[in-house]
C-alpha positions in Angstrom: 6.8 -0.7 -78.2 8.0 -4.2 -77.6 5.5 -7.0 -77.4 5.7 -9.6 -74.6 6.9 -13.0 -75.4 4.3 -14.4 -73.0 0.8 -15.2 -74.2 -2.0 -13.0 -73.1 -3.7 -14.3 -70.0 -7.4 -13.7 -69.4 -7.0 -12.8 -65.8 -4.6 -9.9 -66.5 -7.4 -7.9 -68.1 -9.2 -6.1 -65.2 -12.8 -5.3 -65.5 -15.2 -3.7 -63.1 -16.4 -7.2 -62.1 -12.9 -8.2 -61.0 -12.6 -5.1 -58.9 -16.0 -5.7 -57.3 -15.1 -9.3 -56.6 -11.8 -8.3 -55.0 -13.5 -5.7 -52.8 -16.1 -8.2 -51.7 -13.5 -10.7 -50.8 -11.5 -8.2 -48.8 -14.6 -7.0 -47.0 -15.4 -10.7 -46.1 -11.8 -11.2 -44.7 -12.0 -8.0 -42.6 -15.4 -8.9 -41.3 -14.3 -12.4 -40.4 -11.2 -11.0 -38.6 -13.4 -8.8 -36.6 -15.6 -11.7 -35.5 -12.6 -13.7 -34.5 -11.2 -11.0 -32.1 -11.5 -11.6 -28.4 -14.2 -9.7 -26.6 -12.2 -7.2 -24.5 -15.2 -6.3 -22.2 -15.9 -10.0 -21.4 -12.2 -10.8 -20.8 -11.7 -7.7 -18.6 -14.6 -8.6 -16.4 -13.7 -12.3 -16.0 -9.9 -12.0 -15.6 -9.9 -10.5 -12.1 -12.4 -13.1 -11.0 -10.3 -15.9 -12.4 -7.2 -14.5 -10.7 -8.9 -14.3 -7.4 -10.4 -17.8 -7.7 -7.0 -19.3 -8.8 -4.9 -17.6 -6.1 -7.5 -17.2 -3.4 -6.2 -13.7 -2.6 -7.7 -10.2 -3.1 -6.1 -6.9 -2.5 -7.0 -5.7 1.0 -6.6 -2.1 2.1 -4.7 -1.5 5.3 -6.6 -0.2 8.3 -7.2 3.6 8.3 -6.0 5.1 11.6 -8.3 8.1 11.1 -11.2 5.6 11.7 -9.7 4.1 14.9 -10.4 5.0 18.5 -7.2 5.5 20.5 -6.9 5.3 24.3 -5.5 8.9 24.7 -6.6 11.4 27.3 -6.4 14.6 25.3 -8.7 16.8 27.5 -10.8 17.8 24.5 -8.0 18.9 22.2 -8.3 15.8 20.0 -5.5 13.7 18.6 -3.1 13.7 15.7 -2.0 10.7 13.6 1.6 11.9 13.2 2.9 8.9 11.2 1.4 5.7 9.7 2.9 2.8 7.8 1.2 -0.3 6.6 2.8 -3.7 6.5 2.0 -7.4 7.0 3.5 -7.9 10.5 2.2 -11.4 11.3 2.6 -13.0 7.9 -1.1 -13.7 7.4 -1.2 -11.9 4.0 -3.4 -9.1 5.4 -1.8 -5.7 6.1 -1.8 -4.1 9.5 -1.1 -0.4 10.1 1.4 0.9 12.7 0.4 4.4 13.8 2.2 7.0 15.8 -0.5 9.1 17.6 -0.3 12.0 20.1 -2.7 14.6 21.5 -2.9 17.7 19.4 -0.9 20.5 21.0 0.0 24.1 20.0 3.3 24.1 21.7 5.7 21.5 23.1 6.2 17.9 22.3 3.3 15.8 23.6 4.1 12.1 24.3 3.3 9.6 21.6 1.7 6.3 21.5 2.6 3.7 18.9 -0.3 1.3 18.0 -0.7 -1.7 15.7 -4.1 -1.7 14.0 -5.9 -4.5 12.3 -9.3 -4.7 10.6 -11.7 -7.4 9.9 -13.9 -7.5 6.9 -16.4 -4.6 7.1 -15.4 -3.7 10.6 -13.7 -0.6 12.0 -10.0 -0.7 12.6 -9.0 -1.8 16.1 -5.9 -1.7 18.2 -4.3 -5.1 18.7 -1.0 -4.0 20.3 0.4 -0.9 22.0 4.1 -0.8 21.3 4.7 2.6 23.1 2.3 3.9 25.7 2.0 7.7 26.0 2.4 7.2 29.8 6.1 6.5 29.0 6.5 10.2 28.0 8.4 9.3 24.8 8.1 10.9 21.3 9.0 9.2 18.1 11.7 10.2 15.6 12.6 7.9 12.7 9.9 5.4 12.0 9.7 2.5 9.5 8.1 -0.8 8.8 10.1 -3.3 6.6 9.8 -7.0 6.1 7.5 -7.4 9.2 9.8 -5.4 11.5 8.8 -2.1 13.0 11.8 0.2 13.8 11.7 3.5 15.6 13.9 6.0 17.3 12.3 6.9 20.7 13.2 10.3 22.2 12.9 10.8 26.0 14.1 12.7 29.0 16.6 11.9 31.7 14.7 13.9 34.3 11.5 16.0 34.7 13.6 19.1 34.7 14.4 18.7 31.0 12.1 20.9 28.8 9.6 19.0 26.7 11.0 20.7 23.6 14.4 19.1 23.9 14.6 15.4 24.6 18.0 14.4 25.9 17.8 10.6 25.5 17.4 8.5 22.4 16.8 4.8 22.0 16.6 2.8 18.7 14.1 0.0 19.0 12.5 -2.7 16.8 9.5 -4.9 17.3 8.9 -8.1 15.5 5.9 -10.6 15.8 7.2 -13.8 17.3 5.1 -16.6 18.8 2.0 -14.6 19.1 3.5 -11.4 20.5 5.6 -8.4 19.5 9.1 -8.8 20.8 11.1 -5.6 21.4 14.8 -5.2 20.9 16.7 -2.0 21.7 20.0 -0.3 21.3 20.3 2.7 23.7 22.1 6.0 22.9 22.0 8.5 25.8 23.2 11.4 23.7 20.3 12.5 21.5 21.6 14.6 18.6 18.3 16.5 18.3 17.6 15.2 14.8 14.2 13.6 14.4 
């Protein structure tokens, strides 16, 4: 066995006392690290409050059309919300809901109404605009809301002799909120292709 050219150092001889001192020091470091960690429960409860206070906005659910009262005369059959799309139509940061609603029917194509719903804090949804009145005898094909613009394909009839199952007229329309009212633009197409 070859001897070391270095002198014996006292701290290279480990004893039980050295191991206990090392373990105690490590335990103290781990405990101190645990005390310095952020309190996740406290930060989770305060973060949303700070975000709301800093930005002044909170997530608001769009109006639910199932809770609204629609001006339909359905003769006791009830109504169906066929389509609904939320969107901020007037740029106030609160969503509205645009709903396509018609009377429930077993057969045929009942005329649809297209309504814009809004909702105040804690209040029931209410209609603020009627974009299509059921009295116009139109049904709604394609329907979207994007960037504050409502777009729809309206299907109608050229005469009362046309069966309600088979609209023969089609009109693509858009509505956009301008100067306190919904302004309608349209592009007519008299040859409906039957796709909805």
